N, C-alpha and C positions, 0 to 999 in steps of 0.2 A: 551656396554660401561659402565665402572664402574665410578661412581661419588662419591665424598665425601658425607658423610651423616651428617646432623645436625638436631637433633630432628625429624628424620624421613623424612627430605626433602633432595633432591639432590642439591649439591652445585658445581658450576663450577668455576674454577680459584680461589678457596678459598674465593670467594666474593659474587657471585650471586646465591641466593637460589631459585631454581625453585619451583613455586607454582602450576601452572596448564597450560595445553596446551590451547591456545586461538585461534589458527589458523593453517592452513596447506596449503601452496601453492606449486607451482611446484618446488620450489628450496629449500624447507625445512620447518620444523615445527617451529612455533612461540609460545613461552611460556611467561606467566606472571612470573616475578621474582622479588625478593627484593635485592636491592643493600645494603649489610650489612654494607658497609663502610659509605655511605652517607645516609642510612636509607630512601630509597625511592623506589617506584615501577618502574620497567623498563620492557621493552619487549626485549626478547633475541631470536634470530633466529639461529637455528643450520643449518649450511650450508650443504645442501644435494648435490646430484649428478644430473646432467642433464641426462635424459634417454638415454641409450646407452653408457654413459661414464663409465670409471672404476675408477674415482677419483672425489672428490668434486670440484666444480667450484670455486676455491679459487681466481682466477683472477677476477671473477665476484663480489664476496663479497668485495674484496679489492677495486675494482673500486667503488662499491656502497658506502663504508665507506669514501673513499677519496673525491668523488664528493659531497655527501650529507653533509660532514663536511665543504665544501667550502661555503655552503648556510646557513647562519644564518638568518632564516626567520620564522615569526610566523605561517605561513601556510605550513611549511615543517616539517615532522617528523625528529627530531634531532637524529643524530647518536653519541653515547657517546664513544663507545669502540669496539675494535675487539680483542678477546682473543682466546687462544688455550688451550684446556684441554684434555690431554691424546689422542692427535692425531686428535681431532675434533675442528673445528673452530666455534665460536659463534659471531654474531653481536649483540651488545648491543645498544638498541635504546630507545627513549622516548616512554613511554606507554600512549596511548590515550584511555581513558575509553569511549566507545561508540560503533559504528558500522560502517561498510563500506557503501558507497553509494549503492553498489550492494545489501547489506543486507537490507538497508532501502527500496529500491524499491521492493524487494521480500516480505518484511513484509507488506508494506502499499499500494503497487500498484504505479501507476504513480504519480509523484510529481506535485503539482500545479506550475504555472509559477513563482510565487514569491519565493517559497521555492527552486525551481530548480536554479533560478538565484542567490539566496543567497548562496547556496553551491558552485556553479560553479565559481562565481567571485573570491572566495577565492582560489580555485585551479588555476585559471588563474593568480592571483596575485603571487602565488608561481612559476608558470612557467615563468612569465615575469622576475622574479628575476633570475631564472636559466638561461634563455636566455641571460640576460644582463651579466651573468658571463661566457657566452660561453658554457653552458651545455644544451644539448638536452636530455629530459627525455626518450623518445622513447617507453614508455609503459603506456600512460595515458588511464585509463579505470575506470569504477565505483568501482572495488574492490581495487583500489590503492588510493582512496580518503576516508579518515577516518573522521567521523563526531562525535564530542564529544557531551556529554549530553547537553551542552549549545549552540549547533549549530555551534561551532567553527570547521572549516574543515581544514584538513592537508593532503598534498600530500605525499605519501609514495613510497617506493621501487624504488630507483634509480639504481637498479641492472643491467639494460642494458642501463643506461644512457651513454652518450658519450660527452667528452669535444671536442670542435671543433679541437683542436690541437692533439687529441689522435687518433691514427690509430687503436686502439684495436677494435675488432669486426666489422671490415669493409672489411673482406675478401670477395672475389667473392663468391656469392652463399649464404651468410648469410643474412637472412631476419629476422628482429627483430620486436617484438611487438605482440599484441593479434589480431588475424585475423579480428574480427568483427569491430575493431576500427582503423586499420592501414590505412594510407593515400594511395591513388592510386599509387603515385610514389614509395612508399615503397613496395607495393604489386607487383610492376613491377620489383623490385630488385634494385632500386636506394637507395642511402644513405639517411637516415633520417636526415633532418635538422630541424630548429626551426618551419618551416611551417608545418611539419608533426605533431608536437605536437598540433598545432592549429586545424588541421583536427580531431585529436583524441579527443580533448576537445569538439569539436562540435558533434562528434559521441556520446560522453558521455552525452552531453546535450540532444541529441535526445533520448537516452535510458531513461534518467530521465523523460522526458515529455511523452514518448510513453509507458514506462513500458517494453520495449524490445529493443534489439540492432538494429541499422539501417540495418544490414545485417545478414541473417541467414546462418551461416557457420557450423552448427552442423551436417548436413548430407552430405554436399558436399563442401569440402574445396576449391577445384579448381574452382567449379562453383561460389562460393561466391566471391573469389578473382577476377574472371573474371568480375563479376558485378561491383565490386569496381573500377576496372581499366577502364572498357569500358562504363558503363551506367551512366546516370545522377543520382546524389545523390537523395535519397528519401527526401521528404519534409513533413511537418506536417501542415495541414490546421488548421486555428484558433489559431496559436501560437503567433499571435500579434507581438510585437517587438522582441520576441525571434525567430520568424521566420526569421527575417533579420539576426540575429546572426548565425542561422543555415546556412543560405545561404552564409554568409561571411566566415564561417569556413569550412564547408563541400563543398568546391569549388575545382573542379578537377584541375583547372589551378593554379599552385603554386603561381605565382606572384600576382594573384587576391585575395588571402586570406588576411584577416586583420592580422596585427602583434598582438602579444599577449597582448600588453598594451592596444590596442584599444578594443580588445575583453573583457578584464577585465573591462574597463571603461563602456562599453555598458551593461555588465551584472550587474555591481554595480548600474547603473542608474535604471535598471528595478527592482532590488532587493529593492532599497530605495524608490521607487515610491509607495505611499499608494494606488494608483488606480490600481496597477497591480493585475490581478485576482489571487486569492489564491486557486482556485479549479483546478483539473486536466482538461486537454483538453477534450472537448466533444468527446466521441468515435464515435458519428455519423459523425463527420467531416472526419475521416479516413485520410490515407496518401494522400498528395497532391504533385504531381511531377511537378506542374506548378510553376516554380520559380518566374516568373513575378508576379503572383497573390499574393504571400506572400510578396514579396518585395514591391509591390505597396501599399499594406495596411499598411505595417510596416513603410515605410518611411514617411507617413503622420503623424504618432504619435510619432516617435522617434527623439529626437534632434540629429542632426548629430554631430559626434565627430570631432573637428577641425583637419584639415589636418596636422597641425604642431605638433600633439601629438607625444611624443617621441616613438621611436620604438627600437626593439632589434637590436643588431649588425647583419648586413647581413652576411650570411655564404659565405665562399669563393666559387668561381665558380667551379663547378664540371665538369670534363670532360665527365661525363655521358650524354647520349642524353636526351633532355628535356622530361618530363613526358607528357602523353597524355593530350590534352586540351579539355575543355568542348565543346559539340556540334559536336564532331567527333567520333561517336560511331563506325564507321566502318573503322577508319583509321589504326588500328593496324592489322598487318598481322596475319594469323593463326599461323605463327611461334612463336608469342609471347606466345601463350598457351604452346607450347613445352618448351620454355625457362623458363616460369614461373614454369612449372611442375618440370623441372630439378633443378631450384633454391630452390623450396620448398623441394624437396627430399633431397637436400644437406644440407639445413640449417634451415628449418622451423619446423622440427619434434618436437624439444624441445619447441618452442614457442607455437605450437598448443596444445601440451600436457599440458603446463602450463595454457593456456587459458581455457582448459576443466576442469582442477582441481580447478581453482580459481573462474571463473565466474559462477554465478548462472544460471540455465536453466530458461529462461524467460517464457517457457511454462509449467514448472513444477507446479503442483497444490498441495500446502501443505495440510496436513491432518487436521482434526478437525471436529466438528459438530456444525452447527448453522442453525437455520431456519431464512431465510431472507424474503424479500418482493417480490421476483421476481419469474418468472417461466421459464421453459426451452422452447426451440423452439419446435413447434408442430411437431409431426411425419408426414410422408408423407400422412397419411390418416386422420390426425387431423389438420384442419386449423382453424385459429382464425375466430371468427364471423365477417362478413363484417361490416364496420362502417356505421352508419346511416347518411343519408343526412340531412342537416339542414332544418327545416321547413321554409316556406315562411316568417313567422313572425320574424325569427331570423335575427339580423343585420349581415352584412358581417364580421365585426371584431370578433363578438362572434363566428360565424361559423368557422372562421379561427382558433381561439384559441381552440375551441373544437376539431376541426380536428387535430390540431397540438398535443394536448394532447393525442388523440387516437393513432396517428401515433407514438408518443414517447413510449407509453406503448406497442403497437404492436411490435415495433422494439425491445424493451427491452425483451419481452417474447419470441421473435423469436431468440434471441441471447444468452440468459443467460446460457443454458446448454452446448452450443458448445464453447462459449468464455466468461467464467465468469470474466476474467480479464478485458475485455472491459466493461461489464455491471457493474462491481464494480465501475468503474469511473463515472457511472451515478448516484451514491449516493452522498449525501453531506458528508463532512468529519465527521460530528456529527453522521449521520446515519451509516457510515462505522464503527465507533467505537461501536455504539449500536448493530451492526450486528456481532461483534466479529472480526472485521478486515478481511482481505482477507482469512486468514487461515480457519476460521469457515465458512465464506461466501461460499467459493469454496467447502468446504466439504459438506455443505447442498445441493448445486445444483449438486454435483457429484453423489448424490443418486437419482436424478430425471432424467428420460429418456425424458419425454416431459411434456408440460403443455399447456392446451387449455383454453383460457378465453372465457366466455360467459356472456350475460346480462351486458355488459359494460355500466356504467353510468358515465357521465362526468359533473363536476360542474366547468365551466370556472371562475366564480367569486371566489369560494373558493379554486380553483386549486386542487380539489380532484378527484380521479378516483376510482370507486368501481366496482367490478366484482366478479363472481364466476370462479374458476379455477379448472380444472380437471387434476390431476397429474397422470402420469404413472411412477411408480418407476422402478428402475433398475431390481428388482426381478419380475416385471410384475404386481405387485399389484397396485390398483387404489384408490385414495382418492380425496375428493373434499373439497375446502376451500373457505370461503368468505374473500375477501381482499379489504381493502380500503387504498389507498396510498395518502399521502400528497406530492404535488409537489411544487417546487419553481422555479422561472424563473432564467435561466442562459444564459446571452447573448441572442441569438435568439432561445434558446431551453429551456429544463427543467432538473432538477435534482430531485431525490426522497429524501424527507426530513424525512419521517416517515411512519409508518404503524399503523393502528388501527383495 
């Protein structure tokens, strides 16, 4: 493609000077550009082709421009223009200096509850406005939420959005959205309505809190979709009031999901509450599939939203059969798998390809070098030293504290080389920064095959743990180090605050 040249830069439509590429998704490259007429920075996206197609998806970009232009909202990326230059089409949009939520999670690991609520309520606010205008986004996911340097979040990419009166992209067999975040009814081949955006926002909240998507579709797409359709949604223990939001959004029964306005209000309440925990969830809690346990704890602390709160317009009744309801794992016949497979083969290829090119791999470990304060799990022949029983003179509370600190460190050292993302969340935010963030942290532990602690000494009053650790490196070499860790209490557990 030949572009006009101005002082060594490429210019499209005689107006937008391309500066550099800032992103590349499934549907085209995104560049930072300067609007020479209005003297401002903009983002321009060159419209590419869907895999397997022989022409750019112009209908998609025109739909994105038209629908996004209908929503004038502070938390929606504004669309300014749609131009053609020498046979290529470019979408001109507001430039948001910052990063996507997906990049934020990849860079820092799981978000604390308050930060997650702060970002997600803004996206929910944008979706509530879209729903009130009769527009369903249909592709809500971490990479479509942009976070500015000031924490201001904006929802982007209405490329597969649909107005309720628009029949485009509703053909039989067309399944839209990114697989790890799509609602069960959409995975079954039904039309995405406003409630599908609610599920996807909940799945995005799950990713923000856990540091990974709620479903792993990287290796087995059909198996992942079967889980979404048939199994109870995953839950996160220790999520507090956000656990209730997860339950109310990632609910298989469509009619039982909260409307987006109520989701927004609940998230805003958590974000604005100074008592909301700022640290990531304790990795020791792990996933919790007991819905009642989370809801029970959450409802005691969260103020109910009035039943009269405004809601989005209800979608028109669809002739499609109702989606599967929760509590009926075996109600779908085996034929559903065949139908789902045919639907995916017909229409999901481009969505899957887009999801793989845009979404970060939650298991990918960035490169870097950093020595941190933890050790790897022991090899089969190297087991941690057994904990010492408290002496008869120790009080029960002291003994429990000491044992809890020993268990915390033992769990940490037994996990760090196999799952550094989980143990990274066992550090305070300040110590995460001192450790070079997740990139350097994971690089250090990636060079360690195993670590065996010995001579463990615990000080319950000072919350310090000291020990010697024997490292076995990936090249087979061995080293020994003396480690002293400072712990701080976090709810019913601990976090590592420093090393000396």
